[in-house]
N, CA, C and O atoms as a GROMACS GRO file, in nm:
protein
  568
    1MET      N    1   0.088  -0.109  -0.013
    1MET     CA    2   0.000  -0.003  -0.001
    1MET      C    3   0.085   0.116   0.002
    1MET      O    4   0.185   0.123   0.073
    2ASN      N    5   0.042   0.221  -0.082
    2ASN     CA    6   0.121   0.341  -0.096
    2ASN      C    7   0.079   0.448   0.018
    2ASN      O    8  -0.037   0.487   0.029
    3SER      N    9   0.177   0.489   0.096
    3SER     CA   10   0.150   0.587   0.199
    3SER      C   11   0.167   0.736   0.166
    3SER      O   12   0.164   0.823   0.254
    4LEU      N   13   0.185   0.762   0.032
    4LEU     CA   14   0.207   0.902  -0.013
    4LEU      C   15   0.075   0.980   0.004
    4LEU      O   16   0.080   1.096   0.046
    5PRO      N   17  -0.048   0.921  -0.027
    5PRO     CA   18  -0.167   1.016  -0.010
    5PRO      C   19  -0.193   1.049   0.152
    5PRO      O   20  -0.244   1.154   0.190
    6VAL      N   21  -0.155   0.956   0.231
    6VAL     CA   22  -0.166   0.978   0.374
    6VAL      C   23  -0.063   1.087   0.415
    6VAL      O   24  -0.092   1.171   0.499
    7LEU      N   25   0.052   1.084   0.357
    7LEU     CA   26   0.156   1.183   0.396
    7LEU      C   27   0.111   1.318   0.345
    7LEU      O   28   0.139   1.418   0.411
    8HIS      N   29   0.047   1.325   0.239
    8HIS     CA   30   0.006   1.465   0.180
    8HIS      C   31  -0.107   1.510   0.268
    8HIS      O   32  -0.110   1.627   0.308
    9LEU      N   33  -0.211   1.415   0.303
    9LEU     CA   34  -0.309   1.453   0.394
    9LEU      C   35  -0.258   1.513   0.526
    9LEU      O   36  -0.308   1.615   0.574
   10LEU      N   37  -0.154   1.443   0.586
   10LEU     CA   38  -0.099   1.494   0.702
   10LEU      C   39  -0.033   1.631   0.702
   10LEU      O   40  -0.043   1.715   0.792
   11LEU      N   41   0.039   1.642   0.586
   11LEU     CA   42   0.109   1.775   0.560
   11LEU      C   43  -0.006   1.895   0.549
   11LEU      O   44   0.012   2.006   0.600
   12LEU      N   45  -0.111   1.863   0.486
   12LEU     CA   46  -0.224   1.960   0.468
   12LEU      C   47  -0.279   1.989   0.589
   12LEU      O   48  -0.313   2.107   0.606
   13LEU      N   49  -0.300   1.899   0.689
   13LEU     CA   50  -0.357   1.915   0.828
   13LEU      C   51  -0.264   2.007   0.905
   13LEU      O   52  -0.302   2.104   0.972
   14LEU      N   53  -0.136   1.967   0.888
   14LEU     CA   54  -0.031   2.038   0.972
   14LEU      C   55  -0.022   2.178   0.934
   14LEU      O   56  -0.004   2.266   1.017
   15GLY      N   57  -0.036   2.200   0.799
   15GLY     CA   58  -0.031   2.342   0.751
   15GLY      C   59  -0.148   2.426   0.798
   15GLY      O   60  -0.136   2.546   0.823
   16LEU      N   61  -0.261   2.358   0.810
   16LEU     CA   62  -0.380   2.436   0.854
   16LEU      C   63  -0.366   2.467   1.005
   16LEU      O   64  -0.426   2.564   1.053
   17GLN      N   65  -0.289   2.389   1.079
   17GLN     CA   66  -0.268   2.407   1.220
   17GLN      C   67  -0.157   2.499   1.251
   17GLN      O   68  -0.134   2.534   1.367
   18ALA      N   69  -0.083   2.542   1.146
   18ALA     CA   70   0.032   2.637   1.175
   18ALA      C   71  -0.010   2.756   1.244
   18ALA      O   72  -0.119   2.803   1.213
   19PRO      N   73   0.066   2.818   1.344
   19PRO     CA   74   0.028   2.924   1.411
   19PRO      C   75   0.030   3.040   1.322
   19PRO      O   76   0.116   3.056   1.234
   20GLN      N   77  -0.075   3.131   1.348
   20GLN     CA   78  -0.094   3.248   1.267
   20GLN      C   79  -0.007   3.361   1.319
   20GLN      O   80   0.017   3.366   1.440
   21ALA      N   81   0.043   3.454   1.232
   21ALA     CA   82   0.119   3.567   1.272
   21ALA      C   83   0.034   3.646   1.353
   21ALA      O   84  -0.085   3.663   1.327
   22GLN      N   85   0.103   3.706   1.471
   22GLN     CA   86   0.040   3.785   1.563
   22GLN      C   87   0.082   3.930   1.527
   22GLN      O   88   0.181   3.950   1.455
   23GLY      N   89   0.009   4.027   1.576
   23GLY     CA   90   0.054   4.164   1.569
   23GLY      C   91  -0.006   4.228   1.432
   23GLY      O   92  -0.095   4.176   1.366
   24ARG      N   93   0.056   4.341   1.406
   24ARG     CA   94   0.000   4.423   1.288
   24ARG      C   95   0.040   4.350   1.165
   24ARG      O   96   0.148   4.291   1.162
   25SER      N   97  -0.039   4.350   1.064
   25SER     CA   98  -0.001   4.281   0.944
   25SER      C   99   0.082   4.382   0.860
   25SER      O  100   0.068   4.503   0.877
   26LEU      N  101   0.169   4.331   0.772
   26LEU     CA  102   0.253   4.417   0.691
   26LEU      C  103   0.165   4.488   0.586
   26LEU      O  104   0.134   4.430   0.482
   27LEU      N  105   0.127   4.610   0.614
   27LEU     CA  106   0.034   4.688   0.523
   27LEU      C  107   0.125   4.734   0.402
   27LEU      O  108   0.243   4.770   0.412
   28THR      N  109   0.059   4.728   0.297
   28THR     CA  110   0.114   4.804   0.176
   28THR      C  111   0.010   4.884   0.128
   28THR      O  112  -0.097   4.834   0.090
   29TYR      N  113   0.037   5.024   0.126
   29TYR     CA  114  -0.059   5.114   0.082
   29TYR      C  115  -0.030   5.131  -0.066
   29TYR      O  116   0.086   5.124  -0.104
   30PRO      N  117  -0.134   5.153  -0.154
   30PRO     CA  118  -0.119   5.192  -0.279
   30PRO      C  119  -0.043   5.314  -0.290
   30PRO      O  120  -0.058   5.396  -0.200
   31PRO      N  121   0.039   5.341  -0.389
   31PRO     CA  122   0.124   5.455  -0.406
   31PRO      C  123   0.053   5.598  -0.385
   31PRO      O  124   0.112   5.696  -0.338
   32GLN      N  125  -0.080   5.596  -0.425
   32GLN     CA  126  -0.141   5.715  -0.400
   32GLN      C  127  -0.168   5.740  -0.261
   32GLN      O  128  -0.166   5.856  -0.220
   33GLN      N  129  -0.195   5.640  -0.181
   33GLN     CA  130  -0.207   5.656  -0.033
   33GLN      C  131  -0.093   5.705   0.029
   33GLN      O  132  -0.104   5.798   0.109
   34ASN      N  133   0.028   5.651   0.000
   34ASN     CA  134   0.158   5.712   0.043
   34ASN      C  135   0.182   5.844   0.018
   34ASN      O  136   0.225   5.924   0.102
   35PHE      N  137   0.151   5.873  -0.120
   35PHE     CA  138   0.170   6.029  -0.156
   35PHE      C  139   0.083   6.120  -0.082
   35PHE      O  140   0.125   6.231  -0.051
   36LYS      N  141  -0.062   6.071  -0.045
   36LYS     CA  142  -0.138   6.159   0.026
   36LYS      C  143  -0.099   6.172   0.160
   36LYS      O  144  -0.118   6.281   0.215
   37MET      N  145  -0.045   6.075   0.223
   37MET     CA  146   0.010   6.085   0.365
   37MET      C  147   0.124   6.194   0.370
   37MET      O  148   0.125   6.289   0.448
   38ILE      N  149   0.220   6.166   0.274
   38ILE     CA  150   0.329   6.255   0.266
   38ILE      C  151   0.294   6.405   0.234
   38ILE      O  152   0.354   6.497   0.289
   39SER      N  153   0.196   6.422   0.145
   39SER     CA  154   0.135   6.543   0.106
   39SER      C  155   0.074   6.620   0.219
   39SER      O  156   0.088   6.742   0.233
   40GLU      N  157   0.006   6.544   0.299
   40GLU     CA  158  -0.052   6.602   0.424
   40GLU      C  159   0.038   6.664   0.531
   40GLU      O  160   0.018   6.771   0.589
   41ILE      N  161   0.147   6.577   0.550
   41ILE     CA  162   0.252   6.629   0.632
   41ILE      C  163   0.311   6.748   0.581
   41ILE      O  164   0.319   6.848   0.652
   42THR      N  165   0.355   6.747   0.458
   42THR     CA  166   0.424   6.861   0.387
   42THR      C  167   0.323   6.979   0.396
   42THR      O  168   0.374   7.086   0.429
   43ASP      N  169   0.193   6.979   0.372
   43ASP     CA  170   0.112   7.083   0.386
   43ASP      C  171   0.101   7.149   0.525
   43ASP      O  172   0.073   7.268   0.542
   44ILE      N  173   0.125   7.062   0.621
   44ILE     CA  174   0.123   7.117   0.769
   44ILE      C  175   0.249   7.187   0.784
   44ILE      O  176   0.254   7.294   0.845
   45LEU      N  177   0.365   7.125   0.726
   45LEU     CA  178   0.500   7.186   0.752
   45LEU      C  179   0.509   7.321   0.671
   45LEU      O  180   0.572   7.416   0.719
   46ASN      N  181   0.453   7.330   0.562
   46ASN     CA  182   0.446   7.456   0.476
   46ASN      C  183   0.346   7.555   0.530
   46ASN      O  184   0.361   7.674   0.499
   47SER      N  185   0.247   7.520   0.605
   47SER     CA  186   0.150   7.607   0.648
   47SER      C  187   0.206   7.704   0.762
   47SER      O  188   0.162   7.817   0.782
   48SER      N  189   0.299   7.651   0.826
   48SER     CA  190   0.367   7.740   0.935
   48SER      C  191   0.468   7.832   0.880
   48SER      O  192   0.524   7.801   0.775
   49PRO      N  193   0.495   7.930   0.935
   49PRO     CA  194   0.607   8.015   0.876
   49PRO      C  195   0.745   7.947   0.905
   49PRO      O  196   0.778   7.901   1.014
   50SER      N  197   0.820   7.948   0.792
   50SER     CA  198   0.961   7.895   0.825
   50SER      C  199   1.062   7.999   0.810
   50SER      O  200   1.048   8.081   0.720
   51PRO      N  201   1.155   8.004   0.885
   51PRO     CA  202   1.259   8.118   0.878
   51PRO      C  203   1.331   8.112   0.737
   51PRO      O  204   1.304   8.023   0.657
   52ALA      N  205   1.413   8.201   0.715
   52ALA     CA  206   1.484   8.208   0.597
   52ALA      C  207   1.548   8.071   0.565
   52ALA      O  208   1.618   8.015   0.649
   53GLU      N  209   1.526   8.021   0.451
   53GLU     CA  210   1.573   7.887   0.412
   53GLU      C  211   1.718   7.866   0.449
   53GLU      O  212   1.807   7.917   0.382
   54GLU      N  213   1.740   7.794   0.552
   54GLU     CA  214   1.873   7.750   0.596
   54GLU      C  215   1.898   7.622   0.521
   54GLU      O  216   1.806   7.541   0.506
   55THR      N  217   2.020   7.602   0.475
   55THR     CA  218   2.040   7.479   0.409
   55THR      C  219   2.085   7.374   0.506
   55THR      O  220   2.138   7.411   0.611
   56LEU      N  221   2.070   7.246   0.481
   56LEU     CA  222   2.113   7.146   0.567
   56LEU      C  223   2.263   7.116   0.540
   56LEU      O  224   2.314   7.121   0.428
   57ASP      N  225   2.326   7.086   0.653
   57ASP     CA  226   2.464   7.046   0.653
   57ASP      C  227   2.470   6.919   0.563
   57ASP      O  228   2.387   6.829   0.569
   58PRO      N  229   2.567   6.920   0.488
   58PRO     CA  230   2.578   6.805   0.393
   58PRO      C  231   2.571   6.669   0.466
   58PRO      O  232   2.507   6.581   0.410
   59ASN      N  233   2.627   6.642   0.580
   59ASN     CA  234   2.631   6.528   0.662
   59ASN      C  235   2.489   6.499   0.702
   59ASN      O  236   2.448   6.383   0.701
   60GLU      N  237   2.405   6.610   0.742
   60GLU     CA  238   2.276   6.589   0.777
   60GLU      C  239   2.188   6.538   0.648
   60GLU      O  240   2.100   6.452   0.655
   61THR      N  241   2.223   6.595   0.544
   61THR     CA  242   2.154   6.554   0.414
   61THR      C  243   2.179   6.414   0.383
   61THR      O  244   2.087   6.340   0.349
   62ASN      N  245   2.316   6.366   0.396
   62ASN     CA  246   2.338   6.238   0.370
   62ASN      C  247   2.272   6.125   0.466
   62ASN      O  248   2.231   6.016   0.429
   63THR      N  249   2.270   6.174   0.593
   63THR     CA  250   2.209   6.094   0.683
   63THR      C  251   2.051   6.070   0.664
   63THR      O  252   1.998   5.962   0.690
   64LEU      N  253   1.984   6.178   0.617
   64LEU     CA  254   1.845   6.185   0.584
   64LEU      C  255   1.815   6.100   0.462
   64LEU      O  256   1.709   6.038   0.454
   65LEU      N  257   1.918   6.094   0.359
   65LEU     CA  258   1.894   6.025   0.245
   65LEU      C  259   1.937   5.882   0.244
   65LEU      O  260   1.902   5.806   0.153
   66ASN      N  261   2.011   5.847   0.339
   66ASN     CA  262   2.062   5.718   0.355
   66ASN      C  263   1.950   5.614   0.370
   66ASN      O  264   1.883   5.615   0.473
   67THR      N  265   1.928   5.530   0.280
   67THR     CA  266   1.822   5.422   0.291
   67THR      C  267   1.832   5.326   0.407
   67THR      O  268   1.728   5.280   0.454
   68THR      N  269   1.950   5.294   0.457
   68THR     CA  270   1.973   5.210   0.563
   68THR      C  271   1.927   5.293   0.693
   68THR      O  272   1.902   5.230   0.795
   69LEU      N  273   1.918   5.418   0.690
   69LEU     CA  274   1.862   5.484   0.810
   69LEU      C  275   1.720   5.542   0.805
   69LEU      O  276   1.673   5.625   0.883
   70LEU      N  277   1.655   5.483   0.697
   70LEU     CA  278   1.520   5.547   0.685
   70LEU      C  279   1.432   5.511   0.818
   70LEU      O  280   1.361   5.595   0.873
   71ARG      N  281   1.444   5.382   0.859
   71ARG     CA  282   1.358   5.342   0.978
   71ARG      C  283   1.418   5.408   1.112
   71ARG      O  284   1.337   5.454   1.193
   72PRO      N  285   1.549   5.415   1.139
   72PRO     CA  286   1.589   5.477   1.257
   72PRO      C  287   1.553   5.640   1.253
   72PRO      O  288   1.516   5.704   1.351
   73ASN      N  289   1.569   5.688   1.134
   73ASN     CA  290   1.524   5.838   1.116
   73ASN      C  291   1.383   5.853   1.144
   73ASN      O  292   1.342   5.944   1.216
   74LEU      N  293   1.305   5.766   1.089
   74LEU     CA  294   1.156   5.779   1.115
   74LEU      C  295   1.138   5.760   1.278
   74LEU      O  296   1.051   5.826   1.334
   75ASP      N  297   1.211   5.680   1.343
   75ASP     CA  298   1.188   5.674   1.493
   75ASP      C  299   1.219   5.820   1.551
   75ASP      O  300   1.150   5.876   1.637
   76ALA      N  301   1.320   5.864   1.497
   76ALA     CA  302   1.370   5.999   1.553
   76ALA      C  303   1.265   6.106   1.534
   76ALA      O  304   1.234   6.183   1.625
   77PHE      N  305   1.210   6.106   1.409
   77PHE     CA  306   1.094   6.194   1.368
   77PHE      C  307   0.971   6.176   1.462
   77PHE      O  308   0.910   6.272   1.509
   78LEU      N  309   0.941   6.054   1.486
   78LEU     CA  310   0.821   6.018   1.573
   78LEU      C  311   0.842   6.074   1.705
   78LEU      O  312   0.752   6.134   1.762
   79ASN      N  313   0.964   6.055   1.759
   79ASN     CA  314   0.992   6.108   1.894
   79ASN      C  315   0.997   6.260   1.906
   79ASN      O  316   0.953   6.321   2.003
   80ALA      N  317   1.055   6.317   1.799
   80ALA     CA  318   1.071   6.457   1.805
   80ALA      C  319   0.924   6.529   1.775
   80ALA      O  320   0.900   6.642   1.817
   81THR      N  321   0.835   6.457   1.705
   81THR     CA  322   0.706   6.521   1.683
   81THR      C  323   0.639   6.541   1.817
   81THR      O  324   0.570   6.642   1.835
   82LYS      N  325   0.655   6.451   1.912
   82LYS     CA  326   0.603   6.480   2.056
   82LYS      C  327   0.640   6.602   2.115
   82LYS      O  328   0.573   6.645   2.209
   83ASN      N  329   0.748   6.672   2.068
   83ASN     CA  330   0.779   6.799   2.123
   83ASN      C  331   0.693   6.907   2.062
   83ASN      O  332   0.685   7.014   2.122
   84PHE      N  333   0.633   6.890   1.959
   84PHE     CA  334   0.546   6.994   1.889
   84PHE      C  335   0.406   6.963   1.892
   84PHE      O  336   0.322   7.052   1.896
   85TYR      N  337   0.374   6.838   1.889
   85TYR     CA  338   0.233   6.794   1.874
   85TYR      C  339   0.212   6.680   1.974
   85TYR      O  340   0.306   6.626   2.032
   86SER      N  341   0.070   6.642   1.993
   86SER     CA  342   0.051   6.527   2.067
   86SER      C  343   0.057   6.403   1.973
   86SER      O  344   0.078   6.416   1.853
   87ASN      N  345   0.037   6.278   2.033
   87ASN     CA  346   0.046   6.162   1.959
   87ASN      C  347  -0.085   6.147   1.864
   87ASN      O  348  -0.101   6.055   1.784
   88GLU      N  349  -0.173   6.247   1.885
   88GLU     CA  350  -0.284   6.238   1.798
   88GLU      C  351  -0.273   6.334   1.671
   88GLU      O  352  -0.367   6.342   1.591
   89SER      N  353  -0.166   6.399   1.657
   89SER     CA  354  -0.156   6.492   1.553
   89SER      C  355  -0.136   6.409   1.413
   89SER      O  356  -0.079   6.300   1.407
   90LEU      N  357  -0.184   6.472   1.317
   90LEU     CA  358  -0.178   6.425   1.173
   90LEU      C  359  -0.041   6.383   1.143
   90LEU      O  360  -0.025   6.274   1.087
   91ILE      N  361   0.064   6.461   1.173
   91ILE     CA  362   0.203   6.430   1.137
   91ILE      C  363   0.236   6.300   1.205
   91ILE      O  364   0.283   6.207   1.140
   92TRP      N  365   0.212   6.292   1.339
   92TRP     CA  366   0.254   6.178   1.411
   92TRP      C  367   0.185   6.042   1.342
   92TRP      O  368   0.247   5.942   1.305
   93LYS      N  369   0.044   6.062   1.332
   93LYS     CA  370  -0.032   5.951   1.278
   93LYS      C  371   0.012   5.893   1.149
   93LYS      O  372   0.017   5.772   1.129
   94ASN      N  373   0.045   5.993   1.054
   94ASN     CA  374   0.084   5.958   0.935
   94ASN      C  375   0.226   5.898   0.919
   94ASN      O  376   0.249   5.806   0.840
   95LEU      N  377   0.322   5.957   1.000
   95LEU     CA  378   0.465   5.896   1.001
   95LEU      C  379   0.447   5.756   1.064
   95LEU      O  380   0.517   5.666   1.018
   96LYS      N  381   0.368   5.730   1.157
   96LYS     CA  382   0.359   5.610   1.221
   96LYS      C  383   0.304   5.493   1.131
   96LYS      O  384   0.329   5.375   1.154
   97GLU      N  385   0.221   5.538   1.018
   97GLU     CA  386   0.176   5.454   0.913
   97GLU      C  387   0.292   5.392   0.838
   97GLU      O  388   0.279   5.277   0.796
   98PHE      N  389   0.403   5.457   0.817
   98PHE     CA  390   0.516   5.415   0.742
   98PHE      C  391   0.603   5.311   0.806
   98PHE      O  392   0.678   5.242   0.736
   99LEU      N  393   0.595   5.296   0.945
   99LEU     CA  394   0.671   5.201   1.006
   99LEU      C  395   0.675   5.059   0.946
   99LEU      O  396   0.781   5.004   0.919
  100PRO      N  397   0.551   4.999   0.926
  100PRO     CA  398   0.557   4.858   0.860
  100PRO      C  399   0.601   4.856   0.710
  100PRO      O  400   0.622   4.750   0.651
  101LEU      N  401   0.614   4.972   0.653
  101LEU     CA  402   0.656   4.974   0.521
  101LEU      C  403   0.817   4.983   0.503
  101LEU      O  404   0.871   4.972   0.393
  102LEU      N  405   0.879   5.001   0.610
  102LEU     CA  406   1.021   5.037   0.606
  102LEU      C  407   1.101   4.910   0.649
  102LEU      O  408   1.065   4.852   0.752
  103PRO      N  409   1.203   4.866   0.579
  103PRO     CA  410   1.286   4.751   0.621
  103PRO      C  411   1.355   4.801   0.753
  103PRO      O  412   1.358   4.918   0.791
  104THR      N  413   1.412   4.694   0.817
  104THR     CA  414   1.492   4.729   0.930
  104THR      C  415   1.635   4.669   0.905
  104THR      O  416   1.680   4.581   0.978
  105PRO      N  417   1.707   4.724   0.795
  105PRO     CA  418   1.850   4.679   0.772
  105PRO      C  419   1.932   4.724   0.888
  105PRO      O  420   1.891   4.806   0.970
  106THR      N  421   2.052   4.666   0.893
  106THR     CA  422   2.157   4.720   0.979
  106THR      C  423   2.192   4.860   0.944
  106THR      O  424   2.248   4.883   0.837
  107PRO      N  425   2.161   4.960   1.035
  107PRO     CA  426   2.200   5.095   0.988
  107PRO      C  427   2.350   5.119   0.972
  107PRO      O  428   2.428   5.049   1.036
  108ARG      N  429   2.393   5.210   0.892
  108ARG     CA  430   2.523   5.230   0.867
  108ARG      C  431   2.538   5.376   0.904
  108ARG      O  432   2.536   5.464   0.818
  109GLY      N  433   2.554   5.402   1.035
  109GLY     CA  434   2.568   5.536   1.077
  109GLY      C  435   2.458   5.571   1.190
  109GLY      O  436   2.375   5.488   1.227
  110GLU      N  437   2.463   5.684   1.234
  110GLU     CA  438   2.369   5.714   1.336
  110GLU      C  439   2.254   5.785   1.282
  110GLU      O  440   2.273   5.859   1.185
  111PRO      N  441   2.129   5.772   1.335
  111PRO     CA  442   2.007   5.850   1.290
  111PRO      C  443   2.027   5.995   1.304
  111PRO      O  444   2.126   6.039   1.362
  112ILE      N  445   1.940   6.068   1.254
  112ILE     CA  446   1.942   6.221   1.237
  112ILE      C  447   1.916   6.270   1.384
  112ILE      O  448   1.827   6.225   1.456
  113SER      N  449   1.996   6.358   1.416
  113SER     CA  450   1.967   6.448   1.535
  113SER      C  451   1.886   6.564   1.512
  113SER      O  452   1.915   6.652   1.430
  114ILE      N  453   1.772   6.564   1.592
  114ILE     CA  454   1.682   6.685   1.580
  114ILE      C  455   1.679   6.772   1.690
  114ILE      O  456   1.648   6.730   1.801
  115GLU      N  457   1.711   6.894   1.669
  115GLU     CA  458   1.709   6.993   1.787
  115GLU      C  459   1.561   7.013   1.816
  115GLU      O  460   1.471   6.989   1.735
  116ASN      N  461   1.542   7.065   1.955
  116ASN     CA  462   1.421   7.085   2.010
  116ASN      C  463   1.367   7.228   1.951
  116ASN      O  464   1.326   7.309   2.034
  117ASN      N  465   1.365   7.257   1.832
  117ASN     CA  466   1.309   7.379   1.772
  117ASN      C  467   1.233   7.344   1.650
  117ASN      O  468   1.262   7.247   1.580
  118TRP      N  469   1.137   7.423   1.625
  118TRP     CA  470   1.053   7.391   1.498
  118TRP      C  471   1.130   7.399   1.381
  118TRP      O  472   1.129   7.300   1.307
  119SER      N  473   1.199   7.503   1.348
  119SER     CA  474   1.279   7.532   1.239
  119SER      C  475   1.354   7.402   1.193
  119SER      O  476   1.339   7.356   1.080
  120ASP      N  477   1.433   7.349   1.284
  120ASP     CA  478   1.520   7.233   1.257
  120ASP      C  479   1.432   7.114   1.215
  120ASP      O  480   1.454   7.049   1.112
  121PHE      N  481   1.325   7.088   1.307
  121PHE     CA  482   1.236   6.985   1.270
  121PHE      C  483   1.171   6.985   1.136
  121PHE      O  484   1.160   6.884   1.067
  122GLN      N  485   1.130   7.103   1.103
  122GLN     CA  486   1.060   7.140   0.979
  122GLN      C  487   1.154   7.115   0.855
  122GLN      O  488   1.111   7.044   0.764
  123LYS      N  489   1.274   7.167   0.847
  123LYS     CA  490   1.357   7.156   0.732
  123LYS      C  491   1.420   7.008   0.727
  123LYS      O  492   1.451   6.967   0.616
  124LYS      N  493   1.441   6.928   0.832
  124LYS     CA  494   1.484   6.806   0.829
  124LYS      C  495   1.379   6.708   0.794
  124LYS      O  496   1.410   6.612   0.722
  125LEU      N  497   1.252   6.723   0.839
  125LEU     CA  498   1.147   6.640   0.808
  125LEU      C  499   1.095   6.660   0.659
  125LEU      O  500   1.036   6.568   0.603
  126LYS      N  501   1.116   6.773   0.601
  126LYS     CA  502   1.082   6.791   0.465
  126LYS      C  503   1.187   6.724   0.369
  126LYS      O  504   1.155   6.688   0.256
  127LYS      N  505   1.319   6.708   0.424
  127LYS     CA  506   1.412   6.638   0.347
  127LYS      C  507   1.398   6.485   0.348
  127LYS      O  508   1.414   6.407   0.254
  128TYR      N  509   1.365   6.458   0.478
  128TYR     CA  510   1.333   6.312   0.497
  128TYR      C  511   1.212   6.256   0.425
  128TYR      O  512   1.208   6.137   0.395
  129LEU      N  513   1.112   6.340   0.398
  129LEU     CA  514   1.000   6.298   0.325
  129LEU      C  515   1.024   6.278   0.182
  129LEU      O  516   0.959   6.195   0.118
  130GLU      N  517   1.123   6.358   0.125
  130GLU     CA  518   1.173   6.334  -0.007
  130GLU      C  519   1.239   6.194  -0.018
  130GLU      O  520   1.212   6.118  -0.111
  131ALA      N  521   1.322   6.165   0.074
  131ALA     CA  522   1.378   6.041   0.078
  131ALA      C  523   1.285   5.921   0.092
  131ALA      O  524   1.299   5.820   0.023
  132LEU      N  525   1.192   5.934   0.181
  132LEU     CA  526   1.084   5.841   0.194
  132LEU      C  527   1.002   5.816   0.082
  132LEU      O  528   0.968   5.702   0.050
  133ASP      N  529   0.963   5.938   0.007
  133ASP     CA  530   0.877   5.921  -0.106
  133ASP      C  531   0.963   5.852  -0.220
  133ASP      O  532   0.909   5.769  -0.294
  134ASN      N  533   1.096   5.885  -0.234
  134ASN     CA  534   1.184   5.820  -0.329
  134ASN      C  535   1.188   5.669  -0.310
  134ASN      O  536   1.178   5.592  -0.405
  135PHE      N  537   1.203   5.630  -0.185
  135PHE     CA  538   1.218   5.491  -0.153
  135PHE      C  539   1.097   5.415  -0.189
  135PHE      O  540   1.098   5.317  -0.264
  136LEU      N  541   0.982   5.470  -0.127
  136LEU     CA  542   0.854   5.410  -0.156
  136LEU      C  543   0.806   5.402  -0.312
  136LEU      O  544   0.737   5.310  -0.354
  137ASN      N  545   0.845   5.493  -0.380
  137ASN     CA  546   0.830   5.493  -0.531
  137ASN      C  547   0.901   5.391  -0.595
  137ASN      O  548   0.851   5.315  -0.677
  138PHE      N  549   1.031   5.389  -0.553
  138PHE     CA  550   1.131   5.293  -0.611
  138PHE      C  551   1.072   5.145  -0.582
  138PHE      O  552   1.060   5.060  -0.670
  139ARG      N  553   1.040   5.125  -0.459
  139ARG     CA  554   0.995   4.990  -0.417
  139ARG      C  555   0.870   4.948  -0.483
  139ARG      O  556   0.856   4.829  -0.510
  140ASN      N  557   0.766   5.040  -0.514
  140ASN     CA  558   0.635   5.013  -0.576
  140ASN      C  559   0.670   4.995  -0.724
  140ASN      O  560   0.598   4.920  -0.790
  141ASN      N  561   0.774   5.056  -0.784
  141ASN     CA  562   0.794   5.034  -0.930
  141ASN      C  563   0.883   4.915  -0.956
  141ASN      O  564   0.908   4.889  -1.074
  142HIS      N  565   0.935   4.837  -0.859
  142HIS     CA  566   1.024   4.731  -0.897
  142HIS      C  567   0.990   4.615  -0.826
  142HIS      O  568   1.054   4.511  -0.842
   0.00000   0.00000   0.00000
């Protein structure tokens, strides 16, 4: 007698009994939704007066554009947002939505340092959003 059909049945039953993943599912938003969330944050940043355009230090720009630091930088911005808004703010909520979309590679360097002033937060977050948008567009197109 051939035991192959029994083996297939057992494998099927074991597969059905496999533990289900716990926690938040890995969401993937359509590119339009990503763009909408980034635009909402940008609109808030642009609605408040910004001082004369100060350029970012080249090292800060590199840190913000470094794809291995996207997630650590996002964590830094989530923490810094609390200095200016509550956890219920649209900036904080939208930034938090990007957490499951970003990989957690081994960072190559330190995440961005954000001073406790609106101007610094504003200019760095604008540059970070450019990097985030580029990363998400690249990922969605490949």
